[in-house]
VEXZAPA-987433 format. One record per residue (C-alpha): x, y, z. Coordinates in steps of 0.25 Angstrom, whole numbers, padded with zeros to 4 digits, always signed. Each point is the difference from the previous one (the first is absolute). Layout:
! residues N
XYZ ...
END
This chain:
! residues 338
+0959+0039-0149 -0009-0006+0011 -0012+0008+0006 +0001-0003+0015 -0014+0007+0003 -0007-0009-0010 -0009-0011+0004 +0007-0014+0002 -0003-0009-0012 -0010-0012+0002 +0004-0014+0001 -0002-0010-0011 -0007-0013+0002 +0013-0007-0001 +0006+0009+0011 -0012-0003+0009 +0002-0015-0003 +0015+0001+0004 -0004+0007+0013 -0010-0010+0004 +0009-0012-0003 +0014+0005+0003 +0000-0004+0015 -0005-0014-0003 +0010-0002-0011 +0011+0004+0010 -0004-0010+0011 +0000-0011-0011 +0013+0004-0005 +0008+0006+0011 +0014+0000-0007 -0004+0006-0013 +0005+0015-0003 -0009+0011-0004 +0003-0002-0015 -0004-0015+0002 -0013+0005+0007 -0004+0009-0011 +0002-0011-0010 -0008-0010+0008 -0012+0010+0002 +0001+0003-0015 -0001-0015-0003 -0012-0001+0009 -0007+0011-0006 +0001-0006-0014 -0005-0013+0005 -0012+0006+0008 -0014-0002-0006 -0008+0012-0005 -0010-0002+0011 +0011+0002+0011 +0006+0012-0008 -0014+0007-0001 -0001+0005+0014 +0014+0006-0001 -0004+0007-0013 -0013+0005+0006 +0008+0006+0011 +0010+0006-0010 -0011+0007-0008 -0006+0006+0013 +0014+0006+0003 +0001+0005-0014 -0013+0008+0001 +0004+0006+0013 +0014+0003-0006 -0006+0007-0012 -0009+0008+0008 +0011+0005+0009 +0009+0003-0012 -0011+0009-0006 -0002+0007+0013 +0015+0002+0002 +0002+0006-0014 -0009+0011+0004 +0010+0004+0011 +0011+0011+0001 +0010-0011+0004 -0002-0007-0014 +0001+0013-0007 +0013+0002+0007 +0005-0014-0003 -0003+0002-0015 +0008+0013+0000 +0012-0007+0007 -0001-0012-0009 +0000+0009-0013 +0013+0008+0005 +0006-0014+0004 -0002-0005-0014 +0007+0013-0006 +0012-0004+0009 +0000-0014-0005 -0001+0005-0015 +0011+0010+0001 +0009-0009+0009 -0001-0011-0009 +0007+0008-0011 +0012+0001+0009 +0000-0015+0003 -0006+0001+0014 -0010-0010+0003 -0009+0002+0012 -0014-0001+0004 -0002+0012+0009 +0007+0014+0001 +0000+0011+0010 +0008+0009-0009 +0007+0000-0013 +0013-0009+0001 +0014+0005-0001 +0009-0002-0012 +0005-0015+0001 +0012+0003-0009 +0005+0013+0008 +0012-0001+0009 -0004-0005+0014 +0000+0010+0012 +0013-0001+0009 +0000-0006+0014 +0000+0010+0012 +0010-0001+0011 -0009-0009+0009 -0003-0009-0012 +0015-0002-0003 +0002-0003+0015 -0012-0010+0001 +0005-0007-0013 +0014-0003+0007 -0006-0003+0013 -0010-0010-0005 +0010-0008-0007 +0008-0002+0013 -0012-0003+0009 -0006-0010-0010 +0014-0007-0001 +0001-0001+0015 -0015-0004+0002 -0005-0007-0012 -0014-0004+0006 -0003+0014+0006 -0013+0007-0004 +0000+0012-0009 -0007+0009+0011 +0011-0004+0010 +0011+0003-0010 -0006+0014-0003 -0001+0003+0015 +0015-0003+0002 +0004+0009-0012 -0008+0011+0006 +0007-0002+0014 +0014+0000-0007 -0004+0013-0008 -0003+0007+0013 +0013-0005+0006 +0008+0004-0012 +0011+0011+0002 -0001+0013-0008 +0013-0003-0008 -0007-0013-0005 -0013+0008-0004 +0008+0011-0006 +0008-0010-0009 -0014-0006-0004 -0006+0013-0003 +0012+0004-0009 -0002-0013-0008 -0015+0003-0001 +0003+0014-0006 +0009-0006-0010 -0010-0009-0004 -0010+0011-0002 +0009+0008-0009 +0002-0012-0008 -0015-0003-0001 -0002+0015-0005 +0010-0001-0011 -0006-0014-0004 -0014+0006-0001 +0005+0012-0008 +0006-0010-0010 -0012-0009+0000 -0010+0012-0004 +0007+0001-0013 -0003-0015-0004 -0012-0006-0008 -0006-0007+0012 -0001+0012+0009 -0007+0007-0012 -0010-0011-0002 -0003+0000+0015 -0003+0015+0000 -0009-0001-0012 -0008-0012+0006 -0001+0008+0013 -0005+0012-0007 -0010-0008-0008 -0005-0006+0013 -0001+0014+0007 -0009+0005-0012 -0009-0012+0001 -0001+0001+0015 -0004+0015-0001 -0011-0004-0011 -0005-0011+0009 -0001+0009+0012 -0008+0010-0008 -0009-0011-0004 -0002-0004+0015 -0003+0014+0004 -0011+0002-0011 -0006-0014+0002 +0000+0002+0016 -0015-0003+0004 -0007-0003+0013 -0005-0014+0002 -0014+0005+0001 +0000+0005-0014 +0006-0013-0005 -0011-0008+0007 -0011+0007-0008 +0006-0004-0014 +0006-0014+0004 -0013-0005+0008 -0010+0005-0010 +0001-0012-0009 +0000-0010+0011 -0011+0007+0008 -0009-0001-0012 +0003-0015-0002 -0004-0002+0015 -0012+0009-0001 -0005-0009-0012 +0000-0012+0009 -0007+0007+0011 -0012+0005-0009 -0010-0010+0006 -0006+0009+0011 -0013-0001+0007 -0012+0009-0005 -0002+0006+0014 +0014+0006+0000 -0001+0006-0013 -0013+0007+0004 +0006+0005+0012 +0012+0005-0008 -0009+0007-0010 -0008+0007+0012 +0013+0004+0006 +0005+0006-0014 -0013+0008-0001 +0001+0005+0014 +0015+0004-0003 -0005+0008-0012 -0011+0007+0007 +0009+0004+0012 +0011+0004-0010 -0010+0009-0007 -0004+0006+0013 +0014+0003+0004 +0002+0006-0014 -0012+0009+0002 +0004+0004+0014 +0014+0004-0006 -0007+0008-0012 -0009+0007+0010 +0012+0004+0009 +0007+0005-0013 -0012+0009-0004 -0001+0006+0014 +0015+0003+0000 -0002+0007-0014 -0011+0008+0005 +0008+0004+0013 +0012+0004-0009 -0010+0009-0009 -0005+0007+0013 +0014+0002+0004 +0004+0006-0013 -0012+0009+0000 +0004+0005+0014 +0014+0003-0005 -0006+0008-0012 -0009+0008+0010 +0012+0003+0009 +0009+0005-0011 -0011+0010-0005 -0002+0005+0014 +0011+0008+0007 +0005-0009+0011 +0012+0000+0009 +0012-0009-0001 -0004-0007+0013 -0014-0004-0005 +0005-0005-0012 +0010-0009+0008 -0011-0005+0008 -0008-0004-0012 +0012-0008-0006 +0001-0007+0013 -0014-0004+0000 +0001-0005-0015 +0012-0008+0003 -0007-0007+0012 -0012-0003-0008 +0009-0006-0011 +0007-0009+0011 -0014-0004+0005 -0004-0004-0014 +0013-0008-0002 -0002-0008+0013 -0015-0003-0004 +0005-0005-0014 +0011-0009+0007 -0011-0006+0010 -0009-0003-0011 +0010-0007-0008 +0004-0008+0012 -0014-0004+0002 -0002-0005-0014 +0013-0008+0001 -0004-0006+0013 -0014-0004-0006 +0007-0006-0012 +0009-0009+0009 -0011-0004+0009 -0008-0005-0013 +0012-0007-0005 +0002-0007+0014 -0015-0004+0000 +0001-0006-0014 +0012-0008+0004 -0006-0006+0012 -0013-0004-0008 +0009-0007-0010 +0008-0008+0011 
END
């Protein structure tokens, strides 16, 4: 099964040589066919020196590097994962269809039983079969599309009596087909087909479960697949200037200090909130001891809820500030590295 979304394969040195010399060969040999041209180009390639082949080989190597990088990127996409799922299911179709003697490269659904009785023709198909034979005999050079148009026009102009006769024939064929199917289901061929189809359905269900369990986003895949390659690339890029290293160290120290400050601010806010909560608890205890009205208790509860909401809002604002500061530090680091 071919992947339509995959990057197109790179051209080899021989293919580049053929592209460059095809037009010239055609001019020199105008009467030669395509097969003769290909043979002639192959002969020229064999007779060519290594120095003339070298330029084509260099171009082919560059195209190969581009192709490999494009394939690596494509394998991290959702479309490649979808192709893998479809290809695996198609391979299942091929595996179980071959047991029934069916040889195909691609399947949209599981094939029908090749040994089963064929479906009967409808009234229109019976009409078109008779009409096609007459029209082709009268007009031997007529196109298939023109023949089908004439059949459609004749069907529209046919009388109800003619259509009723054809319908009766079609109904008789349906009854015969139903009887033939009932007899065929008792044969060994039918039992083999049903067992193979059942095996296929079980294997397909297992594969679907596997696909659901291994369904991952391309972002998660990139971290795993690109880790090895990125480490190799980083080894090559180790030679950096001392000034850049010093700047990065200074930035790291600044980041650590700012992160510590943020953590200290958050801890201070938490301590303040805890002290406020303790005060509220003390107020509640005092209120319980004293004999208060229902309305006063209600107002105290409202005040307490308002204080809690204010605390939560403060917490959210602080956490946002911390996140923003971290993002700014990361952005600065990236710009310096670039």
